[in-house]
mmCIF file of the protein (N, C-alpha, C, O) and its ligand, coordinates in Angstrom:
data_MODEL
# 
_entry.id   MODEL 
# 
loop_
_entity.id 
_entity.type 
_entity.pdbx_number_of_molecules 
1 polymer     1 
2 non-polymer 1 
# 
_entity_poly.entity_id                      1 
_entity_poly.type                           'polypeptide(L)' 
_entity_poly.nstd_linkage                   no 
_entity_poly.nstd_monomer                   no 
_entity_poly.pdbx_seq_one_letter_code       MKRLRKCSVCGEYTMHQEHCGAATITSYPPKYSPEDKYAEQRRKAKGGSK 
_entity_poly.pdbx_seq_one_letter_code_can   MKRLRKCSVCGEYTMHQEHCGAATITSYPPKYSPEDKYAEQRRKAKGGSK 
_entity_poly.pdbx_strand_id                 A 
# 
loop_
_entity_poly_seq.entity_id 
_entity_poly_seq.num 
_entity_poly_seq.mon_id 
_entity_poly_seq.hetero 
1 1  MET n 
1 2  LYS n 
1 3  ARG n 
1 4  LEU n 
1 5  ARG n 
1 6  LYS n 
1 7  CYS n 
1 8  SER n 
1 9  VAL n 
1 10 CYS n 
1 11 GLY n 
1 12 GLU n 
1 13 TYR n 
1 14 THR n 
1 15 MET n 
1 16 HIS n 
1 17 GLN n 
1 18 GLU n 
1 19 HIS n 
1 20 CYS n 
1 21 GLY n 
1 22 ALA n 
1 23 ALA n 
1 24 THR n 
1 25 ILE n 
1 26 THR n 
1 27 SER n 
1 28 TYR n 
1 29 PRO n 
1 30 PRO n 
1 31 LYS n 
1 32 TYR n 
1 33 SER n 
1 34 PRO n 
1 35 GLU n 
1 36 ASP n 
1 37 LYS n 
1 38 TYR n 
1 39 ALA n 
1 40 GLU n 
1 41 GLN n 
1 42 ARG n 
1 43 ARG n 
1 44 LYS n 
1 45 ALA n 
1 46 LYS n 
1 47 GLY n 
1 48 GLY n 
1 49 SER n 
1 50 LYS n 
# 
loop_
_struct_asym.id 
_struct_asym.entity_id 
A 1 
B 2 
# 
loop_
_chem_comp.id 
_chem_comp.type 
_chem_comp.mon_nstd_flag 
ALA 'L-peptide linking' y 
ARG 'L-peptide linking' y 
ASP 'L-peptide linking' y 
CYS 'L-peptide linking' y 
GLN 'L-peptide linking' y 
GLU 'L-peptide linking' y 
GLY 'peptide linking'   y 
HIS 'L-peptide linking' y 
ILE 'L-peptide linking' y 
LEU 'L-peptide linking' y 
LYS 'L-peptide linking' y 
MET 'L-peptide linking' y 
PRO 'L-peptide linking' y 
SER 'L-peptide linking' y 
THR 'L-peptide linking' y 
TYR 'L-peptide linking' y 
VAL 'L-peptide linking' y 
ZN  non-polymer         . 
# 
_pdbx_entity_nonpoly.entity_id   2 
_pdbx_entity_nonpoly.name        ? 
_pdbx_entity_nonpoly.comp_id     ZN 
# 
_pdbx_nonpoly_scheme.asym_id         B 
_pdbx_nonpoly_scheme.entity_id       2 
_pdbx_nonpoly_scheme.mon_id          ZN 
_pdbx_nonpoly_scheme.ndb_seq_num     1 
_pdbx_nonpoly_scheme.pdb_seq_num     101 
_pdbx_nonpoly_scheme.auth_seq_num    101 
_pdbx_nonpoly_scheme.pdb_mon_id      ZN 
_pdbx_nonpoly_scheme.auth_mon_id     ZN 
_pdbx_nonpoly_scheme.pdb_strand_id   A 
_pdbx_nonpoly_scheme.pdb_ins_code    . 
# 
loop_
_atom_site.group_PDB 
_atom_site.id 
_atom_site.type_symbol 
_atom_site.label_atom_id 
_atom_site.label_alt_id 
_atom_site.label_comp_id 
_atom_site.label_asym_id 
_atom_site.label_entity_id 
_atom_site.label_seq_id 
_atom_site.pdbx_PDB_ins_code 
_atom_site.Cartn_x 
_atom_site.Cartn_y 
_atom_site.Cartn_z 
_atom_site.occupancy 
_atom_site.B_iso_or_equiv 
_atom_site.pdbx_formal_charge 
_atom_site.auth_seq_id 
_atom_site.auth_comp_id 
_atom_site.auth_asym_id 
_atom_site.auth_atom_id 
_atom_site.pdbx_PDB_model_num 
ATOM   1   N  N  . MET A 1 1  ? 19.485 4.054   9.568   1.00 0.00 ? 1   MET A N  1 
ATOM   2   C  CA . MET A 1 1  ? 19.317 3.804   8.129   1.00 0.00 ? 1   MET A CA 1 
ATOM   3   C  C  . MET A 1 1  ? 20.591 3.190   7.546   1.00 0.00 ? 1   MET A C  1 
ATOM   4   O  O  . MET A 1 1  ? 21.667 3.787   7.587   1.00 0.00 ? 1   MET A O  1 
ATOM   5   N  N  . LYS A 1 2  ? 20.439 2.017   7.018   1.00 0.00 ? 2   LYS A N  1 
ATOM   6   C  CA . LYS A 1 2  ? 21.607 1.335   6.462   1.00 0.00 ? 2   LYS A CA 1 
ATOM   7   C  C  . LYS A 1 2  ? 21.841 1.782   5.027   1.00 0.00 ? 2   LYS A C  1 
ATOM   8   O  O  . LYS A 1 2  ? 20.913 1.953   4.237   1.00 0.00 ? 2   LYS A O  1 
ATOM   9   N  N  . ARG A 1 3  ? 23.087 1.959   4.734   1.00 0.00 ? 3   ARG A N  1 
ATOM   10  C  CA . ARG A 1 3  ? 23.439 2.357   3.372   1.00 0.00 ? 3   ARG A CA 1 
ATOM   11  C  C  . ARG A 1 3  ? 23.833 1.139   2.559   1.00 0.00 ? 3   ARG A C  1 
ATOM   12  O  O  . ARG A 1 3  ? 24.666 0.329   2.965   1.00 0.00 ? 3   ARG A O  1 
ATOM   13  N  N  . LEU A 1 4  ? 23.221 1.042   1.427   1.00 0.00 ? 4   LEU A N  1 
ATOM   14  C  CA . LEU A 1 4  ? 23.517 -0.078  0.556   1.00 0.00 ? 4   LEU A CA 1 
ATOM   15  C  C  . LEU A 1 4  ? 24.789 0.214   -0.233  1.00 0.00 ? 4   LEU A C  1 
ATOM   16  O  O  . LEU A 1 4  ? 24.976 1.305   -0.773  1.00 0.00 ? 4   LEU A O  1 
ATOM   17  N  N  . ARG A 1 5  ? 25.625 -0.758  -0.280  1.00 0.00 ? 5   ARG A N  1 
ATOM   18  C  CA . ARG A 1 5  ? 26.868 -0.611  -1.031  1.00 0.00 ? 5   ARG A CA 1 
ATOM   19  C  C  . ARG A 1 5  ? 26.784 -1.465  -2.290  1.00 0.00 ? 5   ARG A C  1 
ATOM   20  O  O  . ARG A 1 5  ? 25.975 -2.388  -2.387  1.00 0.00 ? 5   ARG A O  1 
ATOM   21  N  N  . LYS A 1 6  ? 27.618 -1.140  -3.225  1.00 0.00 ? 6   LYS A N  1 
ATOM   22  C  CA . LYS A 1 6  ? 27.587 -1.872  -4.478  1.00 0.00 ? 6   LYS A CA 1 
ATOM   23  C  C  . LYS A 1 6  ? 28.974 -2.371  -4.840  1.00 0.00 ? 6   LYS A C  1 
ATOM   24  O  O  . LYS A 1 6  ? 29.971 -1.667  -4.681  1.00 0.00 ? 6   LYS A O  1 
ATOM   25  N  N  . CYS A 1 7  ? 29.012 -3.574  -5.319  1.00 0.00 ? 7   CYS A N  1 
ATOM   26  C  CA . CYS A 1 7  ? 30.292 -4.150  -5.727  1.00 0.00 ? 7   CYS A CA 1 
ATOM   27  C  C  . CYS A 1 7  ? 30.613 -3.668  -7.140  1.00 0.00 ? 7   CYS A C  1 
ATOM   28  O  O  . CYS A 1 7  ? 29.820 -3.832  -8.067  1.00 0.00 ? 7   CYS A O  1 
ATOM   29  N  N  . SER A 1 8  ? 31.780 -3.080  -7.278  1.00 0.00 ? 8   SER A N  1 
ATOM   30  C  CA . SER A 1 8  ? 32.155 -2.548  -8.595  1.00 0.00 ? 8   SER A CA 1 
ATOM   31  C  C  . SER A 1 8  ? 32.651 -3.655  -9.515  1.00 0.00 ? 8   SER A C  1 
ATOM   32  O  O  . SER A 1 8  ? 32.880 -3.435  -10.704 1.00 0.00 ? 8   SER A O  1 
ATOM   33  N  N  . VAL A 1 9  ? 32.814 -4.851  -8.946  1.00 0.00 ? 9   VAL A N  1 
ATOM   34  C  CA . VAL A 1 9  ? 33.329 -5.965  -9.752  1.00 0.00 ? 9   VAL A CA 1 
ATOM   35  C  C  . VAL A 1 9  ? 32.181 -6.702  -10.437 1.00 0.00 ? 9   VAL A C  1 
ATOM   36  O  O  . VAL A 1 9  ? 32.176 -6.868  -11.657 1.00 0.00 ? 9   VAL A O  1 
ATOM   37  N  N  . CYS A 1 10 ? 31.208 -7.142  -9.637  1.00 0.00 ? 10  CYS A N  1 
ATOM   38  C  CA . CYS A 1 10 ? 30.101 -7.932  -10.202 1.00 0.00 ? 10  CYS A CA 1 
ATOM   39  C  C  . CYS A 1 10 ? 28.803 -7.111  -10.260 1.00 0.00 ? 10  CYS A C  1 
ATOM   40  O  O  . CYS A 1 10 ? 27.814 -7.555  -10.843 1.00 0.00 ? 10  CYS A O  1 
ATOM   41  N  N  . GLY A 1 11 ? 28.810 -5.945  -9.670  1.00 0.00 ? 11  GLY A N  1 
ATOM   42  C  CA . GLY A 1 11 ? 27.630 -5.089  -9.730  1.00 0.00 ? 11  GLY A CA 1 
ATOM   43  C  C  . GLY A 1 11 ? 26.547 -5.472  -8.746  1.00 0.00 ? 11  GLY A C  1 
ATOM   44  O  O  . GLY A 1 11 ? 25.433 -4.953  -8.811  1.00 0.00 ? 11  GLY A O  1 
ATOM   45  N  N  . GLU A 1 12 ? 26.865 -6.375  -7.835  1.00 0.00 ? 12  GLU A N  1 
ATOM   46  C  CA . GLU A 1 12 ? 25.877 -6.843  -6.864  1.00 0.00 ? 12  GLU A CA 1 
ATOM   47  C  C  . GLU A 1 12 ? 25.768 -5.857  -5.703  1.00 0.00 ? 12  GLU A C  1 
ATOM   48  O  O  . GLU A 1 12 ? 26.770 -5.306  -5.247  1.00 0.00 ? 12  GLU A O  1 
ATOM   49  N  N  . TYR A 1 13 ? 24.552 -5.642  -5.236  1.00 0.00 ? 13  TYR A N  1 
ATOM   50  C  CA . TYR A 1 13 ? 24.352 -4.776  -4.079  1.00 0.00 ? 13  TYR A CA 1 
ATOM   51  C  C  . TYR A 1 13 ? 24.591 -5.569  -2.804  1.00 0.00 ? 13  TYR A C  1 
ATOM   52  O  O  . TYR A 1 13 ? 24.099 -6.688  -2.654  1.00 0.00 ? 13  TYR A O  1 
ATOM   53  N  N  . THR A 1 14 ? 25.338 -4.990  -1.903  1.00 0.00 ? 14  THR A N  1 
ATOM   54  C  CA . THR A 1 14 ? 25.668 -5.670  -0.676  1.00 0.00 ? 14  THR A CA 1 
ATOM   55  C  C  . THR A 1 14 ? 25.848 -4.657  0.444   1.00 0.00 ? 14  THR A C  1 
ATOM   56  O  O  . THR A 1 14 ? 25.981 -3.456  0.210   1.00 0.00 ? 14  THR A O  1 
ATOM   57  N  N  . MET A 1 15 ? 25.850 -5.173  1.658   1.00 0.00 ? 15  MET A N  1 
ATOM   58  C  CA . MET A 1 15 ? 26.093 -4.288  2.795   1.00 0.00 ? 15  MET A CA 1 
ATOM   59  C  C  . MET A 1 15 ? 27.483 -4.534  3.376   1.00 0.00 ? 15  MET A C  1 
ATOM   60  O  O  . MET A 1 15 ? 27.860 -3.956  4.395   1.00 0.00 ? 15  MET A O  1 
ATOM   61  N  N  . HIS A 1 16 ? 28.231 -5.403  2.706   1.00 0.00 ? 16  HIS A N  1 
ATOM   62  C  CA . HIS A 1 16 ? 29.582 -5.705  3.163   1.00 0.00 ? 16  HIS A CA 1 
ATOM   63  C  C  . HIS A 1 16 ? 30.565 -4.663  2.619   1.00 0.00 ? 16  HIS A C  1 
ATOM   64  O  O  . HIS A 1 16 ? 30.360 -4.068  1.561   1.00 0.00 ? 16  HIS A O  1 
ATOM   65  N  N  . GLN A 1 17 ? 31.624 -4.475  3.378   1.00 0.00 ? 17  GLN A N  1 
ATOM   66  C  CA . GLN A 1 17 ? 32.642 -3.511  2.951   1.00 0.00 ? 17  GLN A CA 1 
ATOM   67  C  C  . GLN A 1 17 ? 33.410 -4.019  1.737   1.00 0.00 ? 17  GLN A C  1 
ATOM   68  O  O  . GLN A 1 17 ? 33.921 -3.249  0.923   1.00 0.00 ? 17  GLN A O  1 
ATOM   69  N  N  . GLU A 1 18 ? 33.470 -5.345  1.650   1.00 0.00 ? 18  GLU A N  1 
ATOM   70  C  CA . GLU A 1 18 ? 34.207 -5.913  0.525   1.00 0.00 ? 18  GLU A CA 1 
ATOM   71  C  C  . GLU A 1 18 ? 33.375 -6.959  -0.198  1.00 0.00 ? 18  GLU A C  1 
ATOM   72  O  O  . GLU A 1 18 ? 32.538 -7.627  0.409   1.00 0.00 ? 18  GLU A O  1 
ATOM   73  N  N  . HIS A 1 19 ? 33.606 -7.094  -1.475  1.00 0.00 ? 19  HIS A N  1 
ATOM   74  C  CA . HIS A 1 19 ? 32.908 -8.103  -2.277  1.00 0.00 ? 19  HIS A CA 1 
ATOM   75  C  C  . HIS A 1 19 ? 33.810 -8.476  -3.440  1.00 0.00 ? 19  HIS A C  1 
ATOM   76  O  O  . HIS A 1 19 ? 34.451 -7.620  -4.049  1.00 0.00 ? 19  HIS A O  1 
ATOM   77  N  N  . CYS A 1 20 ? 33.849 -9.741  -3.733  1.00 0.00 ? 20  CYS A N  1 
ATOM   78  C  CA . CYS A 1 20 ? 34.711 -10.234 -4.813  1.00 0.00 ? 20  CYS A CA 1 
ATOM   79  C  C  . CYS A 1 20 ? 36.173 -9.852  -4.567  1.00 0.00 ? 20  CYS A C  1 
ATOM   80  O  O  . CYS A 1 20 ? 36.948 -9.710  -5.513  1.00 0.00 ? 20  CYS A O  1 
ATOM   81  N  N  . GLY A 1 21 ? 36.543 -9.688  -3.302  1.00 0.00 ? 21  GLY A N  1 
ATOM   82  C  CA . GLY A 1 21 ? 37.925 -9.363  -2.975  1.00 0.00 ? 21  GLY A CA 1 
ATOM   83  C  C  . GLY A 1 21 ? 38.266 -7.905  -3.198  1.00 0.00 ? 21  GLY A C  1 
ATOM   84  O  O  . GLY A 1 21 ? 39.428 -7.515  -3.084  1.00 0.00 ? 21  GLY A O  1 
ATOM   85  N  N  . ALA A 1 22 ? 37.258 -7.087  -3.519  1.00 0.00 ? 22  ALA A N  1 
ATOM   86  C  CA . ALA A 1 22 ? 37.506 -5.668  -3.739  1.00 0.00 ? 22  ALA A CA 1 
ATOM   87  C  C  . ALA A 1 22 ? 36.596 -4.836  -2.843  1.00 0.00 ? 22  ALA A C  1 
ATOM   88  O  O  . ALA A 1 22 ? 35.529 -5.293  -2.435  1.00 0.00 ? 22  ALA A O  1 
ATOM   89  N  N  . ALA A 1 23 ? 37.015 -3.636  -2.545  1.00 0.00 ? 23  ALA A N  1 
ATOM   90  C  CA . ALA A 1 23 ? 36.216 -2.758  -1.702  1.00 0.00 ? 23  ALA A CA 1 
ATOM   91  C  C  . ALA A 1 23 ? 34.967 -2.307  -2.447  1.00 0.00 ? 23  ALA A C  1 
ATOM   92  O  O  . ALA A 1 23 ? 35.031 -1.938  -3.620  1.00 0.00 ? 23  ALA A O  1 
ATOM   93  N  N  . THR A 1 24 ? 33.831 -2.340  -1.755  1.00 0.00 ? 24  THR A N  1 
ATOM   94  C  CA . THR A 1 24 ? 32.583 -1.937  -2.403  1.00 0.00 ? 24  THR A CA 1 
ATOM   95  C  C  . THR A 1 24 ? 32.421 -0.421  -2.361  1.00 0.00 ? 24  THR A C  1 
ATOM   96  O  O  . THR A 1 24 ? 33.018 0.256   -1.524  1.00 0.00 ? 24  THR A O  1 
ATOM   97  N  N  . ILE A 1 25 ? 31.629 0.085   -3.249  1.00 0.00 ? 25  ILE A N  1 
ATOM   98  C  CA . ILE A 1 25 ? 31.388 1.524   -3.299  1.00 0.00 ? 25  ILE A CA 1 
ATOM   99  C  C  . ILE A 1 25 ? 29.997 1.825   -2.757  1.00 0.00 ? 25  ILE A C  1 
ATOM   100 O  O  . ILE A 1 25 ? 29.090 0.999   -2.858  1.00 0.00 ? 25  ILE A O  1 
ATOM   101 N  N  . THR A 1 26 ? 29.837 3.002   -2.189  1.00 0.00 ? 26  THR A N  1 
ATOM   102 C  CA . THR A 1 26 ? 28.526 3.375   -1.666  1.00 0.00 ? 26  THR A CA 1 
ATOM   103 C  C  . THR A 1 26 ? 27.657 3.881   -2.803  1.00 0.00 ? 26  THR A C  1 
ATOM   104 O  O  . THR A 1 26 ? 28.082 4.699   -3.619  1.00 0.00 ? 26  THR A O  1 
ATOM   105 N  N  . SER A 1 27 ? 26.437 3.380   -2.839  1.00 0.00 ? 27  SER A N  1 
ATOM   106 C  CA . SER A 1 27 ? 25.515 3.813   -3.887  1.00 0.00 ? 27  SER A CA 1 
ATOM   107 C  C  . SER A 1 27 ? 24.990 5.197   -3.546  1.00 0.00 ? 27  SER A C  1 
ATOM   108 O  O  . SER A 1 27 ? 24.550 5.450   -2.425  1.00 0.00 ? 27  SER A O  1 
ATOM   109 N  N  . TYR A 1 28 ? 25.042 6.070   -4.505  1.00 0.00 ? 28  TYR A N  1 
ATOM   110 C  CA . TYR A 1 28 ? 24.619 7.442   -4.261  1.00 0.00 ? 28  TYR A CA 1 
ATOM   111 C  C  . TYR A 1 28 ? 23.111 7.525   -4.033  1.00 0.00 ? 28  TYR A C  1 
ATOM   112 O  O  . TYR A 1 28 ? 22.340 6.842   -4.707  1.00 0.00 ? 28  TYR A O  1 
ATOM   113 N  N  . PRO A 1 29 ? 22.698 8.350   -3.097  1.00 0.00 ? 29  PRO A N  1 
ATOM   114 C  CA . PRO A 1 29 ? 21.267 8.508   -2.859  1.00 0.00 ? 29  PRO A CA 1 
ATOM   115 C  C  . PRO A 1 29 ? 20.586 9.201   -4.039  1.00 0.00 ? 29  PRO A C  1 
ATOM   116 O  O  . PRO A 1 29 ? 21.189 10.075  -4.663  1.00 0.00 ? 29  PRO A O  1 
ATOM   117 N  N  . PRO A 1 30 ? 19.347 8.831   -4.356  1.00 0.00 ? 30  PRO A N  1 
ATOM   118 C  CA . PRO A 1 30 ? 18.637 9.406   -5.496  1.00 0.00 ? 30  PRO A CA 1 
ATOM   119 C  C  . PRO A 1 30 ? 18.171 10.833  -5.248  1.00 0.00 ? 30  PRO A C  1 
ATOM   120 O  O  . PRO A 1 30 ? 17.031 11.190  -5.543  1.00 0.00 ? 30  PRO A O  1 
ATOM   121 N  N  . LYS A 1 31 ? 19.074 11.641  -4.700  1.00 0.00 ? 31  LYS A N  1 
ATOM   122 C  CA . LYS A 1 31 ? 18.719 13.028  -4.396  1.00 0.00 ? 31  LYS A CA 1 
ATOM   123 C  C  . LYS A 1 31 ? 18.967 13.912  -5.605  1.00 0.00 ? 31  LYS A C  1 
ATOM   124 O  O  . LYS A 1 31 ? 18.170 14.791  -5.933  1.00 0.00 ? 31  LYS A O  1 
ATOM   125 N  N  . TYR A 1 32 ? 20.088 13.658  -6.256  1.00 0.00 ? 32  TYR A N  1 
ATOM   126 C  CA . TYR A 1 32 ? 20.421 14.451  -7.433  1.00 0.00 ? 32  TYR A CA 1 
ATOM   127 C  C  . TYR A 1 32 ? 20.736 13.524  -8.593  1.00 0.00 ? 32  TYR A C  1 
ATOM   128 O  O  . TYR A 1 32 ? 21.735 12.804  -8.563  1.00 0.00 ? 32  TYR A O  1 
ATOM   129 N  N  . SER A 1 33 ? 19.908 13.535  -9.596  1.00 0.00 ? 33  SER A N  1 
ATOM   130 C  CA . SER A 1 33 ? 20.138 12.692  -10.762 1.00 0.00 ? 33  SER A CA 1 
ATOM   131 C  C  . SER A 1 33 ? 19.772 13.460  -12.020 1.00 0.00 ? 33  SER A C  1 
ATOM   132 O  O  . SER A 1 33 ? 18.963 14.387  -11.965 1.00 0.00 ? 33  SER A O  1 
ATOM   133 N  N  . PRO A 1 34 ? 20.350 13.092  -13.143 1.00 0.00 ? 34  PRO A N  1 
ATOM   134 C  CA . PRO A 1 34 ? 20.039 13.764  -14.416 1.00 0.00 ? 34  PRO A CA 1 
ATOM   135 C  C  . PRO A 1 34 ? 18.569 13.678  -14.768 1.00 0.00 ? 34  PRO A C  1 
ATOM   136 O  O  . PRO A 1 34 ? 18.040 14.543  -15.466 1.00 0.00 ? 34  PRO A O  1 
ATOM   137 N  N  . GLU A 1 35 ? 17.904 12.632  -14.284 1.00 0.00 ? 35  GLU A N  1 
ATOM   138 C  CA . GLU A 1 35 ? 16.477 12.492  -14.571 1.00 0.00 ? 35  GLU A CA 1 
ATOM   139 C  C  . GLU A 1 35 ? 15.676 13.576  -13.863 1.00 0.00 ? 35  GLU A C  1 
ATOM   140 O  O  . GLU A 1 35 ? 14.658 14.048  -14.370 1.00 0.00 ? 35  GLU A O  1 
ATOM   141 N  N  . ASP A 1 36 ? 16.150 13.960  -12.685 1.00 0.00 ? 36  ASP A N  1 
ATOM   142 C  CA . ASP A 1 36 ? 15.473 15.005  -11.925 1.00 0.00 ? 36  ASP A CA 1 
ATOM   143 C  C  . ASP A 1 36 ? 15.495 16.324  -12.683 1.00 0.00 ? 36  ASP A C  1 
ATOM   144 O  O  . ASP A 1 36 ? 14.545 17.106  -12.642 1.00 0.00 ? 36  ASP A O  1 
ATOM   145 N  N  . LYS A 1 37 ? 16.591 16.544  -13.367 1.00 0.00 ? 37  LYS A N  1 
ATOM   146 C  CA . LYS A 1 37 ? 16.745 17.793  -14.107 1.00 0.00 ? 37  LYS A CA 1 
ATOM   147 C  C  . LYS A 1 37 ? 15.692 17.876  -15.211 1.00 0.00 ? 37  LYS A C  1 
ATOM   148 O  O  . LYS A 1 37 ? 15.053 18.908  -15.413 1.00 0.00 ? 37  LYS A O  1 
ATOM   149 N  N  . TYR A 1 38 ? 15.533 16.770  -15.908 1.00 0.00 ? 38  TYR A N  1 
ATOM   150 C  CA . TYR A 1 38 ? 14.542 16.743  -16.975 1.00 0.00 ? 38  TYR A CA 1 
ATOM   151 C  C  . TYR A 1 38 ? 13.131 16.851  -16.401 1.00 0.00 ? 38  TYR A C  1 
ATOM   152 O  O  . TYR A 1 38 ? 12.264 17.506  -16.980 1.00 0.00 ? 38  TYR A O  1 
ATOM   153 N  N  . ALA A 1 39 ? 12.914 16.213  -15.276 1.00 0.00 ? 39  ALA A N  1 
ATOM   154 C  CA . ALA A 1 39 ? 11.601 16.236  -14.646 1.00 0.00 ? 39  ALA A CA 1 
ATOM   155 C  C  . ALA A 1 39 ? 11.243 17.664  -14.236 1.00 0.00 ? 39  ALA A C  1 
ATOM   156 O  O  . ALA A 1 39 ? 10.087 18.081  -14.319 1.00 0.00 ? 39  ALA A O  1 
ATOM   157 N  N  . GLU A 1 40 ? 12.249 18.393  -13.797 1.00 0.00 ? 40  GLU A N  1 
ATOM   158 C  CA . GLU A 1 40 ? 12.009 19.775  -13.363 1.00 0.00 ? 40  GLU A CA 1 
ATOM   159 C  C  . GLU A 1 40 ? 11.611 20.647  -14.558 1.00 0.00 ? 40  GLU A C  1 
ATOM   160 O  O  . GLU A 1 40 ? 10.726 21.497  -14.462 1.00 0.00 ? 40  GLU A O  1 
ATOM   161 N  N  . GLN A 1 41 ? 12.285 20.413  -15.676 1.00 0.00 ? 41  GLN A N  1 
ATOM   162 C  CA . GLN A 1 41 ? 11.970 21.194  -16.872 1.00 0.00 ? 41  GLN A CA 1 
ATOM   163 C  C  . GLN A 1 41 ? 10.567 20.880  -17.373 1.00 0.00 ? 41  GLN A C  1 
ATOM   164 O  O  . GLN A 1 41 ? 9.829  21.773  -17.789 1.00 0.00 ? 41  GLN A O  1 
ATOM   165 N  N  . ARG A 1 42 ? 10.204 19.588  -17.328 1.00 0.00 ? 42  ARG A N  1 
ATOM   166 C  CA . ARG A 1 42 ? 8.874  19.184  -17.787 1.00 0.00 ? 42  ARG A CA 1 
ATOM   167 C  C  . ARG A 1 42 ? 7.813  19.783  -16.865 1.00 0.00 ? 42  ARG A C  1 
ATOM   168 O  O  . ARG A 1 42 ? 6.750  20.218  -17.308 1.00 0.00 ? 42  ARG A O  1 
ATOM   169 N  N  . ARG A 1 43 ? 8.133  19.792  -15.577 1.00 0.00 ? 43  ARG A N  1 
ATOM   170 C  CA . ARG A 1 43 ? 7.182  20.304  -14.604 1.00 0.00 ? 43  ARG A CA 1 
ATOM   171 C  C  . ARG A 1 43 ? 6.985  21.810  -14.790 1.00 0.00 ? 43  ARG A C  1 
ATOM   172 O  O  . ARG A 1 43 ? 5.885  22.344  -14.646 1.00 0.00 ? 43  ARG A O  1 
ATOM   173 N  N  . LYS A 1 44 ? 8.099  22.468  -15.116 1.00 0.00 ? 44  LYS A N  1 
ATOM   174 C  CA . LYS A 1 44 ? 8.049  23.917  -15.304 1.00 0.00 ? 44  LYS A CA 1 
ATOM   175 C  C  . LYS A 1 44 ? 7.214  24.254  -16.542 1.00 0.00 ? 44  LYS A C  1 
ATOM   176 O  O  . LYS A 1 44 ? 6.390  25.169  -16.527 1.00 0.00 ? 44  LYS A O  1 
ATOM   177 N  N  . ALA A 1 45 ? 7.448  23.490  -17.611 1.00 0.00 ? 45  ALA A N  1 
ATOM   178 C  CA . ALA A 1 45 ? 6.714  23.728  -18.852 1.00 0.00 ? 45  ALA A CA 1 
ATOM   179 C  C  . ALA A 1 45 ? 5.224  23.432  -18.657 1.00 0.00 ? 45  ALA A C  1 
ATOM   180 O  O  . ALA A 1 45 ? 4.362  24.140  -19.177 1.00 0.00 ? 45  ALA A O  1 
ATOM   181 N  N  . LYS A 1 46 ? 4.946  22.380  -17.905 1.00 0.00 ? 46  LYS A N  1 
ATOM   182 C  CA . LYS A 1 46 ? 3.558  21.993  -17.672 1.00 0.00 ? 46  LYS A CA 1 
ATOM   183 C  C  . LYS A 1 46 ? 2.835  23.050  -16.833 1.00 0.00 ? 46  LYS A C  1 
ATOM   184 O  O  . LYS A 1 46 ? 1.678  23.390  -17.081 1.00 0.00 ? 46  LYS A O  1 
ATOM   185 N  N  . GLY A 1 47 ? 3.563  23.557  -15.828 1.00 0.00 ? 47  GLY A N  1 
ATOM   186 C  CA . GLY A 1 47 ? 2.952  24.544  -14.944 1.00 0.00 ? 47  GLY A CA 1 
ATOM   187 C  C  . GLY A 1 47 ? 2.717  25.869  -15.668 1.00 0.00 ? 47  GLY A C  1 
ATOM   188 O  O  . GLY A 1 47 ? 1.768  26.594  -15.369 1.00 0.00 ? 47  GLY A O  1 
ATOM   189 N  N  . GLY A 1 48 ? 3.613  26.177  -16.640 1.00 0.00 ? 48  GLY A N  1 
ATOM   190 C  CA . GLY A 1 48 ? 3.472  27.446  -17.351 1.00 0.00 ? 48  GLY A CA 1 
ATOM   191 C  C  . GLY A 1 48 ? 2.295  27.435  -18.308 1.00 0.00 ? 48  GLY A C  1 
ATOM   192 O  O  . GLY A 1 48 ? 1.700  28.480  -18.570 1.00 0.00 ? 48  GLY A O  1 
ATOM   193 N  N  . SER A 1 49 ? 1.950  26.253  -18.838 1.00 0.00 ? 49  SER A N  1 
ATOM   194 C  CA . SER A 1 49 ? 0.862  26.179  -19.800 1.00 0.00 ? 49  SER A CA 1 
ATOM   195 C  C  . SER A 1 49 ? -0.493 26.163  -19.106 1.00 0.00 ? 49  SER A C  1 
ATOM   196 O  O  . SER A 1 49 ? -1.536 26.314  -19.743 1.00 0.00 ? 49  SER A O  1 
ATOM   197 N  N  . LYS A 1 50 ? -0.461 25.980  -17.810 1.00 0.00 ? 50  LYS A N  1 
ATOM   198 C  CA . LYS A 1 50 ? -1.731 25.852  -17.084 1.00 0.00 ? 50  LYS A CA 1 
ATOM   199 C  C  . LYS A 1 50 ? -2.406 27.219  -16.927 1.00 0.00 ? 50  LYS A C  1 
ATOM   200 O  O  . LYS A 1 50 ? -3.485 27.312  -16.343 1.00 0.00 ? 50  LYS A O  1 
HETATM 201 ZN ZN . ZN  B 2 .  ? 31.057 -8.799  -6.160  1.00 0.00 2 101 ZN  A ZN 1 
# 
């Protein structure tokens, strides 16, 4: 599984270690995000009303 990296300079997604002369950053996996937190609360509220 290849990890997509992101250029912090131009914001372009790349698989290269460097972009625009700067080191790229690894994009975080969508495992933990603030949206998940809200989704969990909505799911909990929905399940409780059932
Ligand atoms: Zn770039």
